[in-house]
N, CA, C and O atoms as a GROMACS GRO file, in nm:
protein
  352
    1UNK      N    1  12.357  -0.738  12.220
    1UNK     CA    2  12.422  -0.828  12.314
    1UNK      C    3  12.323  -0.935  12.359
    1UNK      O    4  12.202  -0.922  12.341
    2UNK      N    5  12.377  -1.039  12.418
    2UNK     CA    6  12.293  -1.147  12.466
    2UNK      C    7  12.322  -1.174  12.613
    2UNK      O    8  12.426  -1.132  12.666
    3UNK      N    9  12.230  -1.244  12.678
    3UNK     CA   10  12.248  -1.282  12.817
    3UNK      C   11  12.192  -1.423  12.835
    3UNK      O   12  12.090  -1.457  12.776
    4UNK      N   13  12.259  -1.503  12.916
    4UNK     CA   14  12.211  -1.637  12.944
    4UNK      C   15  12.117  -1.634  13.064
    4UNK      O   16  12.147  -1.574  13.167
    5UNK      N   17  12.003  -1.698  13.048
    5UNK     CA   18  11.906  -1.714  13.156
    5UNK      C   19  11.884  -1.863  13.177
    5UNK      O   20  11.881  -1.940  13.081
    6UNK      N   21  11.868  -1.903  13.302
    6UNK     CA   22  11.835  -2.043  13.327
    6UNK      C   23  11.690  -2.067  13.286
    6UNK      O   24  11.608  -1.976  13.287
    7UNK      N   25  11.663  -2.189  13.251
    7UNK     CA   26  11.527  -2.227  13.213
    7UNK      C   27  11.429  -2.195  13.327
    7UNK      O   28  11.319  -2.147  13.302
    8UNK      N   29  11.470  -2.222  13.451
    8UNK     CA   30  11.385  -2.196  13.567
    8UNK      C   31  11.354  -2.046  13.581
    8UNK      O   32  11.241  -2.010  13.613
    9UNK      N   33  11.455  -1.961  13.557
    9UNK     CA   34  11.432  -1.816  13.568
    9UNK      C   35  11.335  -1.769  13.461
    9UNK      O   36  11.247  -1.687  13.490
   10UNK      N   37  11.349  -1.818  13.339
   10UNK     CA   38  11.256  -1.779  13.232
   10UNK      C   39  11.115  -1.827  13.262
   10UNK      O   40  11.018  -1.758  13.232
   11UNK      N   41  11.103  -1.946  13.321
   11UNK     CA   42  10.970  -1.995  13.359
   11UNK      C   43  10.909  -1.908  13.467
   11UNK      O   44  10.789  -1.882  13.465
   12UNK      N   45  10.990  -1.861  13.562
   12UNK     CA   46  10.942  -1.768  13.664
   12UNK      C   47  10.894  -1.638  13.600
   12UNK      O   48  10.792  -1.582  13.639
   13UNK      N   49  10.969  -1.590  13.500
   13UNK     CA   50  10.934  -1.465  13.432
   13UNK      C   51  10.804  -1.478  13.353
   13UNK      O   52  10.738  -1.377  13.326
   14UNK      N   53  10.767  -1.600  13.314
   14UNK     CA   54  10.641  -1.620  13.241
   14UNK      C   55  10.521  -1.584  13.327
   14UNK      O   56  10.414  -1.551  13.275
   15UNK      N   57  10.538  -1.590  13.459
   15UNK     CA   58  10.429  -1.553  13.550
   15UNK      C   59  10.408  -1.402  13.555
   15UNK      O   60  10.301  -1.355  13.594
   16UNK      N   61  10.511  -1.324  13.517
   16UNK     CA   62  10.501  -1.178  13.514
   16UNK      C   63  10.434  -1.133  13.385
   16UNK      O   64  10.434  -1.206  13.286
   17UNK      N   65  10.378  -1.014  13.387
   17UNK     CA   66  10.321  -0.958  13.265
   17UNK      C   67  10.434  -0.926  13.168
   17UNK      O   68  10.532  -0.861  13.205
   18UNK      N   69  10.422  -0.970  13.044
   18UNK     CA   70  10.528  -0.940  12.946
   18UNK      C   71  10.517  -0.796  12.899
   18UNK      O   72  10.411  -0.734  12.907
   19UNK      N   73  10.626  -0.744  12.849
   19UNK     CA   74  10.624  -0.615  12.782
   19UNK      C   75  10.549  -0.632  12.650
   19UNK      O   76  10.469  -0.547  12.611
   20UNK      N   77  10.577  -0.742  12.583
   20UNK     CA   78  10.510  -0.776  12.457
   20UNK      C   79  10.516  -0.927  12.440
   20UNK      O   80  10.617  -0.990  12.472
   21UNK      N   81  10.408  -0.985  12.391
   21UNK     CA   82  10.406  -1.128  12.363
   21UNK      C   83  10.312  -1.152  12.247
   21UNK      O   84  10.199  -1.102  12.247
   22UNK      N   85  10.358  -1.229  12.149
   22UNK     CA   86  10.273  -1.257  12.035
   22UNK      C   87  10.304  -1.395  11.979
   22UNK      O   88  10.416  -1.446  11.992
   23UNK      N   89  10.205  -1.453  11.917
   23UNK     CA   90  10.222  -1.581  11.848
   23UNK      C   91  10.291  -1.551  11.716
   23UNK      O   92  10.244  -1.468  11.638
   24UNK      N   93  10.403  -1.619  11.690
   24UNK     CA   94  10.476  -1.594  11.566
   24UNK      C   95  10.469  -1.711  11.470
   24UNK      O   96  10.502  -1.698  11.352
   25UNK      N   97  10.425  -1.828  11.519
   25UNK     CA   98  10.412  -1.943  11.432
   25UNK      C   99  10.322  -2.045  11.498
   25UNK      O  100  10.301  -2.043  11.620
   26UNK      N  101  10.270  -2.133  11.417
   26UNK     CA  102  10.180  -2.237  11.466
   26UNK      C  103  10.205  -2.361  11.382
   26UNK      O  104  10.189  -2.357  11.260
   27UNK      N  105  10.244  -2.470  11.446
   27UNK     CA  106  10.263  -2.595  11.375
   27UNK      C  107  10.148  -2.689  11.413
   27UNK      O  108  10.060  -2.653  11.491
   28UNK      N  109  10.151  -2.805  11.358
   28UNK     CA  110  10.045  -2.901  11.390
   28UNK      C  111  10.042  -2.932  11.539
   28UNK      O  112   9.936  -2.956  11.596
   29UNK      N  113  10.160  -2.933  11.603
   29UNK     CA  114  10.169  -2.975  11.742
   29UNK      C  115  10.197  -2.863  11.841
   29UNK      O  116  10.172  -2.879  11.960
   30UNK      N  117  10.248  -2.749  11.794
   30UNK     CA  118  10.294  -2.644  11.886
   30UNK      C  119  10.251  -2.505  11.842
   30UNK      O  120  10.227  -2.479  11.725
   31UNK      N  121  10.243  -2.417  11.941
   31UNK     CA  122  10.223  -2.274  11.919
   31UNK      C  123  10.353  -2.207  11.965
   31UNK      O  124  10.396  -2.227  12.078
   32UNK      N  125  10.415  -2.126  11.877
   32UNK     CA  126  10.543  -2.063  11.907
   32UNK      C  127  10.518  -1.916  11.937
   32UNK      O  128  10.452  -1.845  11.861
   33UNK      N  129  10.574  -1.872  12.050
   33UNK     CA  130  10.557  -1.735  12.098
   33UNK      C  131  10.688  -1.659  12.094
   33UNK      O  132  10.796  -1.717  12.113
   34UNK      N  133  10.679  -1.528  12.070
   34UNK     CA  134  10.790  -1.435  12.084
   34UNK      C  135  10.753  -1.348  12.203
   34UNK      O  136  10.643  -1.294  12.210
   35UNK      N  137  10.846  -1.333  12.298
   35UNK     CA  138  10.816  -1.261  12.421
   35UNK      C  139  10.928  -1.162  12.452
   35UNK      O  140  11.046  -1.195  12.444
   36UNK      N  141  10.889  -1.040  12.487
   36UNK     CA  142  10.982  -0.938  12.534
   36UNK      C  143  10.955  -0.920  12.683
   36UNK      O  144  10.841  -0.903  12.726
   37UNK      N  145  11.063  -0.925  12.763
   37UNK     CA  146  11.049  -0.908  12.907
   37UNK      C  147  11.158  -0.814  12.958
   37UNK      O  148  11.258  -0.792  12.890
   38UNK      N  149  11.136  -0.761  13.077
   38UNK     CA  150  11.231  -0.668  13.137
   38UNK      C  151  11.302  -0.738  13.253
   38UNK      O  152  11.239  -0.805  13.334
   39UNK      N  153  11.435  -0.720  13.258
   39UNK     CA  154  11.516  -0.778  13.365
   39UNK      C  155  11.625  -0.678  13.401
   39UNK      O  156  11.708  -0.642  13.317
   40UNK      N  157  11.626  -0.635  13.526
   40UNK     CA  158  11.726  -0.541  13.576
   40UNK      C  159  11.740  -0.418  13.487
   40UNK      O  160  11.850  -0.374  13.456
   41UNK      N  161  11.625  -0.363  13.447
   41UNK     CA  162  11.623  -0.239  13.370
   41UNK      C  163  11.650  -0.253  13.222
   41UNK      O  164  11.649  -0.154  13.149
   42UNK      N  165  11.674  -0.375  13.174
   42UNK     CA  166  11.699  -0.398  13.032
   42UNK      C  167  11.589  -0.487  12.976
   42UNK      O  168  11.520  -0.558  13.050
   43UNK      N  169  11.572  -0.481  12.844
   43UNK     CA  170  11.470  -0.560  12.776
   43UNK      C  171  11.537  -0.676  12.701
   43UNK      O  172  11.643  -0.660  12.642
   44UNK      N  173  11.472  -0.793  12.704
   44UNK     CA  174  11.525  -0.911  12.637
   44UNK      C  175  11.414  -0.980  12.560
   44UNK      O  176  11.296  -0.968  12.592
   45UNK      N  177  11.455  -1.054  12.455
   45UNK     CA  178  11.361  -1.127  12.369
   45UNK      C  179  11.390  -1.276  12.381
   45UNK      O  180  11.505  -1.318  12.382
   46UNK      N  181  11.283  -1.354  12.390
   46UNK     CA  182  11.294  -1.499  12.394
   46UNK      C  183  11.179  -1.560  12.316
   46UNK      O  184  11.074  -1.498  12.299
   47UNK      N  185  11.199  -1.681  12.268
   47UNK     CA  186  11.092  -1.757  12.202
   47UNK      C  187  11.070  -1.885  12.281
   47UNK      O  188  11.164  -1.943  12.336
   48UNK      N  189  10.946  -1.928  12.285
   48UNK     CA  190  10.915  -2.056  12.347
   48UNK      C  191  10.792  -2.114  12.280
   48UNK      O  192  10.720  -2.043  12.210
   49UNK      N  193  10.768  -2.242  12.302
   49UNK     CA  194  10.652  -2.306  12.242
   49UNK      C  195  10.573  -2.383  12.347
   49UNK      O  196  10.627  -2.423  12.450
   50UNK      N  197  10.446  -2.401  12.319
   50UNK     CA  198  10.356  -2.480  12.404
   50UNK      C  199  10.276  -2.572  12.313
   50UNK      O  200  10.270  -2.552  12.192
   51UNK      N  201  10.215  -2.672  12.372
   51UNK     CA  202  10.132  -2.764  12.295
   51UNK      C  203  10.015  -2.691  12.232
   51UNK      O  204   9.955  -2.603  12.294
   52UNK      N  205   9.984  -2.727  12.108
   52UNK     CA  206   9.879  -2.658  12.034
   52UNK      C  207   9.739  -2.692  12.086
   52UNK      O  208   9.647  -2.611  12.074
   53UNK      N  209   9.722  -2.811  12.143
   53UNK     CA  210   9.593  -2.851  12.200
   53UNK      C  211   9.618  -2.918  12.333
   53UNK      O  212   9.733  -2.942  12.371
   54UNK      N  213   9.512  -2.947  12.404
   54UNK     CA  214   9.526  -3.015  12.532
   54UNK      C  215   9.584  -3.156  12.516
   54UNK      O  216   9.629  -3.216  12.613
   55UNK      N  217   9.583  -3.209  12.395
   55UNK     CA  218   9.639  -3.342  12.369
   55UNK      C  219   9.792  -3.339  12.359
   55UNK      O  220   9.857  -3.442  12.380
   56UNK      N  221   9.849  -3.223  12.328
   56UNK     CA  222   9.994  -3.210  12.319
   56UNK      C  223  10.045  -3.157  12.453
   56UNK      O  224  10.017  -3.044  12.491
   57UNK      N  225  10.120  -3.240  12.523
   57UNK     CA  226  10.172  -3.204  12.654
   57UNK      C  227  10.311  -3.144  12.638
   57UNK      O  228  10.412  -3.214  12.654
   58UNK      N  229  10.317  -3.014  12.606
   58UNK     CA  230  10.445  -2.946  12.586
   58UNK      C  231  10.443  -2.818  12.667
   58UNK      O  232  10.356  -2.734  12.649
   59UNK      N  233  10.539  -2.804  12.757
   59UNK     CA  234  10.546  -2.682  12.838
   59UNK      C  235  10.655  -2.590  12.782
   59UNK      O  236  10.742  -2.636  12.708
   60UNK      N  237  10.650  -2.461  12.816
   60UNK     CA  238  10.752  -2.368  12.765
   60UNK      C  239  10.893  -2.413  12.800
   60UNK      O  240  10.920  -2.457  12.912
   61UNK      N  241  10.982  -2.402  12.704
   61UNK     CA  242  11.124  -2.433  12.718
   61UNK      C  243  11.152  -2.582  12.747
   61UNK      O  244  11.263  -2.617  12.786
   62UNK      N  245  11.052  -2.667  12.729
   62UNK     CA  246  11.068  -2.808  12.761
   62UNK      C  247  11.184  -2.873  12.686
   62UNK      O  248  11.257  -2.955  12.742
   63UNK      N  249  11.202  -2.838  12.560
   63UNK     CA  250  11.305  -2.902  12.477
   63UNK      C  251  11.430  -2.815  12.461
   63UNK      O  252  11.517  -2.846  12.380
   64UNK      N  253  11.438  -2.707  12.538
   64UNK     CA  254  11.554  -2.618  12.532
   64UNK      C  255  11.661  -2.662  12.632
   64UNK      O  256  11.631  -2.738  12.724
   65UNK      N  257  11.785  -2.616  12.614
   65UNK     CA  258  11.891  -2.648  12.710
   65UNK      C  259  11.864  -2.580  12.845
   65UNK      O  260  11.772  -2.499  12.857
   66UNK      N  261  11.943  -2.614  12.946
   66UNK     CA  262  11.922  -2.558  13.080
   66UNK      C  263  11.948  -2.408  13.086
   66UNK      O  264  11.888  -2.338  13.167
   67UNK      N  265  12.036  -2.358  13.000
   67UNK     CA  266  12.061  -2.214  12.989
   67UNK      C  267  12.021  -2.169  12.850
   67UNK      O  268  12.059  -2.229  12.749
   68UNK      N  269  11.944  -2.060  12.845
   68UNK     CA  270  11.889  -2.012  12.719
   68UNK      C  271  11.941  -1.871  12.693
   68UNK      O  272  11.934  -1.784  12.779
   69UNK      N  273  11.994  -1.851  12.573
   69UNK     CA  274  12.047  -1.722  12.534
   69UNK      C  275  11.934  -1.632  12.487
   69UNK      O  276  11.856  -1.669  12.399
   70UNK      N  277  11.924  -1.513  12.548
   70UNK     CA  278  11.821  -1.416  12.510
   70UNK      C  279  11.889  -1.290  12.457
   70UNK      O  280  11.988  -1.243  12.514
   71UNK      N  281  11.836  -1.236  12.349
   71UNK     CA  282  11.892  -1.115  12.290
   71UNK      C  283  11.841  -0.992  12.363
   71UNK      O  284  11.723  -0.983  12.397
   72UNK      N  285  11.931  -0.898  12.389
   72UNK     CA  286  11.888  -0.770  12.444
   72UNK      C  287  11.824  -0.689  12.331
   72UNK      O  288  11.876  -0.684  12.220
   73UNK      N  289  11.712  -0.628  12.360
   73UNK     CA  290  11.641  -0.546  12.263
   73UNK      C  291  11.612  -0.410  12.325
   73UNK      O  292  11.628  -0.390  12.445
   74UNK      N  293  11.570  -0.317  12.242
   74UNK     CA  294  11.534  -0.184  12.292
   74UNK      C  295  11.406  -0.139  12.223
   74UNK      O  296  11.380  -0.177  12.109
   75UNK      N  297  11.327  -0.060  12.291
   75UNK     CA  298  11.205  -0.010  12.227
   75UNK      C  299  11.238   0.096  12.122
   75UNK      O  300  11.323   0.182  12.143
   76UNK      N  301  11.170   0.087  12.010
   76UNK     CA  302  11.186   0.182  11.901
   76UNK      C  303  11.047   0.223  11.858
   76UNK      O  304  10.963   0.139  11.827
   77UNK      N  305  11.023   0.352  11.855
   77UNK     CA  306  10.892   0.402  11.811
   77UNK      C  307  10.888   0.402  11.660
   77UNK      O  308  10.981   0.448  11.594
   78UNK      N  309  10.777   0.349  11.603
   78UNK     CA  310  10.760   0.345  11.459
   78UNK      C  311  10.623   0.401  11.423
   78UNK      O  312  10.528   0.390  11.500
   79UNK      N  313  10.615   0.461  11.306
   79UNK     CA  314  10.488   0.509  11.254
   79UNK      C  315  10.432   0.404  11.160
   79UNK      O  316  10.502   0.353  11.074
   80UNK      N  317  10.304   0.372  11.178
   80UNK     CA  318  10.240   0.269  11.097
   80UNK      C  319  10.120   0.331  11.026
   80UNK      O  320  10.042   0.404  11.086
   81UNK      N  321  10.106   0.302  10.898
   81UNK     CA  322   9.992   0.349  10.821
   81UNK      C  323   9.888   0.237  10.815
   81UNK      O  324   9.920   0.125  10.777
   82UNK      N  325   9.766   0.268  10.852
   82UNK     CA  326   9.655   0.174  10.842
   82UNK      C  327   9.549   0.238  10.756
   82UNK      O  328   9.548   0.360  10.739
   83UNK      N  329   9.460   0.159  10.701
   83UNK     CA  330   9.354   0.209  10.615
   83UNK      C  331   9.220   0.182  10.681
   83UNK      O  332   9.189   0.070  10.722
   84UNK      N  333   9.141   0.288  10.692
   84UNK     CA  334   9.008   0.277  10.752
   84UNK      C  335   8.902   0.300  10.646
   84UNK      O  336   8.922   0.374  10.551
   85UNK      N  337   8.792   0.234  10.666
   85UNK     CA  338   8.680   0.249  10.574
   85UNK      C  339   8.624   0.391  10.582
   85UNK      O  340   8.608   0.446  10.691
   86UNK      N  341   8.593   0.448  10.465
   86UNK     CA  342   8.533   0.582  10.460
   86UNK      C  343   8.384   0.569  10.483
   86UNK      O  344   8.315   0.490  10.419
   87UNK      N  345   8.335   0.648  10.576
   87UNK     CA  346   8.192   0.644  10.606
   87UNK      C  347   8.117   0.728  10.502
   87UNK      O  348   8.151   0.843  10.476
   88UNK      N  349   8.015   0.666  10.444
   88UNK     CA  350   7.938   0.733  10.340
   88UNK      C  351   7.827   0.815  10.399
   88UNK      O  352   7.752   0.879  10.325
   0.00000   0.00000   0.00000
């Protein structure tokens, strides 16, 4: 399911610690983030971008509409295999 959030509310939520936040893409001018946040006991996913350098004046959600649709997500535990160097 999805929920509409105002741009102002999402900007307020940026001040809170995210559940998860990671860079998912990088263009010449912008850095694109994927963010998971909690609202009223549920988890939601949103993407936003910021200027890639101090020369690019782009704030989060600057080019988005006034209401932004966020997908509801849920935590899922996964097993991940990693490879470590063998000590000789």
